C-alpha positions as CSV (number, residue, x, y, z in Angstrom):
1,M,-70.3,167.8,-40.1
2,G,-66.7,166.9,-39.5
3,E,-64.3,165.2,-42.0
4,E,-64.7,161.8,-40.1
5,D,-68.5,162.0,-40.2
6,R,-68.3,162.7,-44.0
7,R,-66.1,159.7,-44.6
8,M,-68.4,157.5,-42.4
9,S,-71.5,158.6,-44.2
10,A,-69.8,158.1,-47.6
11,Y,-68.8,154.6,-46.5
12,L,-72.3,153.7,-45.3
13,F,-74.0,155.1,-48.4
14,G,-71.5,153.2,-50.5
15,I,-72.3,149.9,-48.7
16,A,-76.1,150.5,-49.0
17,S,-75.8,151.2,-52.7
18,A,-73.6,148.2,-53.3
19,V,-76.1,145.9,-51.5
20,L,-78.9,147.2,-53.6
21,V,-77.0,146.8,-56.8
22,F,-76.0,143.2,-55.8
23,A,-79.6,142.4,-55.0
24,A,-80.6,143.7,-58.5
25,L,-78.0,141.6,-60.1
26,L,-79.4,138.5,-58.3
27,M,-82.8,139.4,-59.7
28,V,-81.4,139.6,-63.2
29,G,-80.6,135.9,-62.9
30,R,-84.2,135.2,-61.9
31,L,-85.3,137.3,-64.8
32,F,-83.4,135.2,-67.3
33,W,-83.8,131.8,-65.8
34,G,-87.2,132.0,-64.1
35,P,-89.2,128.9,-64.5
36,T,-92.4,130.7,-65.3
37,V,-93.4,133.9,-66.9
38,A,-94.9,135.2,-63.7
39,D,-91.6,134.7,-61.9
40,R,-89.9,136.8,-64.6
41,A,-92.5,139.5,-64.2
42,V,-92.0,139.6,-60.4
43,A,-88.2,139.7,-60.9
44,L,-88.5,142.6,-63.3
45,D,-90.7,144.5,-60.8
46,S,-88.2,143.8,-58.1
47,I,-85.4,145.1,-60.2
48,N,-87.3,148.3,-60.8
49,T,-87.9,148.7,-57.1
50,L,-84.2,148.2,-56.3
51,V,-83.1,150.6,-59.0
52,M,-85.5,153.2,-57.5
53,A,-84.2,152.6,-54.0
54,T,-80.6,153.0,-55.3
55,M,-81.5,156.2,-57.0
56,I,-83.1,157.6,-53.8
57,T,-80.0,156.5,-51.8
58,L,-77.6,158.2,-54.1
59,G,-79.9,161.2,-54.3
60,A,-79.7,161.5,-50.5
61,Y,-76.0,161.2,-50.5
62,Y,-75.4,163.7,-53.2
63,D,-78.2,166.0,-51.8
64,S,-79.9,165.9,-55.2
65,V,-83.6,166.5,-55.3
66,V,-83.7,165.9,-59.0
67,M,-82.5,162.3,-58.6
68,V,-85.3,161.7,-56.1
69,D,-87.9,163.2,-58.5
70,V,-86.6,161.0,-61.3
71,A,-86.9,158.0,-59.0
72,I,-90.6,158.9,-58.2
73,V,-91.4,159.2,-62.0
74,Y,-89.5,155.9,-62.6
75,G,-91.6,154.2,-59.9
76,A,-94.8,155.4,-61.4
77,L,-93.9,154.2,-64.8
78,S,-92.7,150.9,-63.3
79,Y,-96.1,150.4,-61.6
80,V,-97.9,151.0,-64.9
81,S,-95.7,148.6,-66.8
82,T,-96.3,145.9,-64.1
83,L,-100.1,146.4,-64.5
84,F,-99.7,145.9,-68.3
85,I,-97.6,142.8,-67.9
86,A,-100.2,141.4,-65.4
87,R,-103.0,142.1,-67.8
88,Y,-101.2,140.5,-70.6
89,L,-100.5,137.4,-68.5
90,E,-104.1,137.2,-67.4
91,R,-105.3,137.2,-71.0
92,R,-102.7,134.7,-72.1
93,L,-103.6,132.2,-69.5
C-alpha cells in the first residue's frame, strides 16, 4: 500500500470512528432523559453496540486481533446484561 492509500484509509477509519462515537453521545442523552425506563434500556443497549462497533473499527485499522476479541466478549456480556434488564423490567411491571 502506498503512502497516499494509508492516509486515505486513516482518514476514512477516523471518520467512521467519529461517527460511531457521535452516535453513542447522542444515545447518552436518551439514556439520561428518556421518558420511560424501557427507552433508557434500549439506549444503553445501543451504546453498547456502538462501542463494540467502534472497537472493531479501530481493531481493523490498527490490525489488532486482540481488540476484536475484546469486542466479541464485550458484546456477549452486553447481551446478557440486556436480558437481565429486560427480566427486571418485566417483573417490575
